[in-house]
C-alpha positions, 0 to 999 in steps of 0.5 A: 462730322468726324475727322476721318470723314473730313479727311476723306472729303478733302482727299477724294476729289483729288483722287477722282481728278487723278483717275479722270485724268489718267483715263482721259489721257492714258486710257488706251495704255496697255498695263498687262498682257494675258497669256493662255497659260494665265487664263487657265491658271487663275489669272495669276500675274494679270494686272487687271485691278487698281488697289491703292491701299497696299501693294506687294513687292517681290523684294520688299513684301507688303507695302501699306500706302507706300510704307514698307510693313516693317517700318510701321509694325509698332502702330495699332490696328486702328492706326492702320485702318486710318492709314488704309482709308486715307493714306495718312497716319492719324494724329492723336485727335484722329486716333482717339476719335476713331477709337471712340467710334469703334467703342460706340458700336462694339456691342453685337446685337443680341439676335446674333448670339441667338443665331450662333447658339442655335447652330450645330455644335460642330459648326465650323468657326468660319461658318459661324463667323460669316453667318453672323456677319451676313445676318447683321445685314439688316443693320446696313446704313448704306442699304437704307440710304440707297433705298431712300435715294442718294447721290452716287457721288456720296455712296462712299459715306454710308459705306464708310459708316457701315465699315466702321460699325462692322469693324467695331463688332468683329472682335466681340463677334470673333471672341463670341464664336470662340467661346460658344463653339469651344464651350469656353463659358459665358461671353465676355463683355468688351472692356472700353478702356482697351484698344481694339486689338487688346479688347479682342484678346480680353474677350477671348478669355485666355490666361494672359498674366503678362499681357503679351497676348494683347501685344500679339493680337495688336500685331497679328491684326495689324499685319494681316490687314491687307494684301492688294486687291487680287487675293481671293478674299479681297477680290471676291468682296470687291466683286460683290461690292461692285454690284452695290451690295452693302458691306455685310454681303460683300465682307461675308462673301469675301471671308467665305473665300478666306475659309478655303484651304488654299487661302486662309487655312495655310497657317493651320497646315504649317503648325500641324507640320511643326507639331508633327516634328515635335511629336516625332522627336519628343521636342525640338530636334537638332538642326542637322536632324531637321535638315535631314527630315526636310530633305527627305520630305522634298525627295518624297515629293512633299512640300514644306508648309510655310515656305515659298510664295507666289510673289515674294522673293524675300522673307515675308516681312510679316514672318519677320515681325512675328519671329522677332516678337517670339524671340523677344517674348517667348522662352523655352518653347519647343514649338517656337524653337522648331519654327526658328530652326526651320527658318535657318534650315529650310531655305538652304535645303530648298536652294540645294534642292533647286526647285524653289523659286522662293526659298523664304518663309511666308507669314504662315510659317510663324503665326500659328506657333505664336497663337499656340503658345498663348493657348489658342490651340483650336486650329479651326479657329485661326482663320477667324483671326485672319478674317477680323484683320483682313476685313479692314483692308477689304472694307477700305478698298470697297469704300475707296472704289465707291468714292472713285465710282469704279463700276461693276466688275465684268471681265470677259470670258472665252471658250476653249474652242475660241482659244484653239482657233485664235492661239 
């Protein structure tokens, strides 16, 4: 039995008792009220889910299992996966075992490459990636156990096994999609001497003489791992998972939501904005000219991509981590210089303009510029990176929901006529 499995077997009974006690003693407590505006507004701000893997504070940003993100930016993606699942950081033995388990299942089945290579040459990378995840559904351990008959209290165990096996394959799958879709040459085999994030950078096959791309991928995959349970991709996956569909169905479905322009594509729009500035000025413009450009943009009714967030009232700590990485590793780069200068200029402009509740940057304001610097210039691929990371949070949440016996999601809807009559 693995260290991770033992850890969860120790903790899950206590978590179940906590939930049972809460429901028994405080089940009628009201945790949220819903306004008509919220019902028409995508349920924004409605407290209707429980997510223990992460939370988002308006003043702190992303918090993973009680740990503010900037306190743990040095840990590996494998460590954050263990933290998401258990609430604890792994010791050396637990980390080594988890890395070994991921390496053991890192090879993508050959039939997946046949499928991907047969897709139209102009297929979107996300369509390719999500198709591959769904096509691997036949590999599901949970489905086999469920078909054979398994105690519902143990549903989480084969779900966890599916999760480890799927997460293990995502770097090779994502790198393969990149190389096939953009005709980068043969697939590159995993290097079992590398950790999960560094191996992904290796399999992409980009020129990386100083190994900083490996460092960036570790950071990128760690920073995007989770963001509560109500974001569109996680919520979609949780809904699918609540029907007892296996993880391949649930993750693929959730990542389809991530492919939307209002969700996972935002960093592309931010980078396009930065490149437009570079091209217009022939490089990085002085801050005064940048300020004038931003002010004119706002006056013309256009937004400044990457600034503002529905929840945060502070700079996104993920942005802070990326900007600090760039300051340490990137020199004499116009694109990154523009990102740095925008951070100094835009919040002041937005505050002066007076319409922004939150003038601070979110993660998308910086992430695309770093990828671009290291040669990953194919914008349409960026959401695949996001997907590889976010799958860790999605899978952790589904494992925990099954451990706690969370039932099928079924919120109540009402009609517009009902609202007219009752509001």
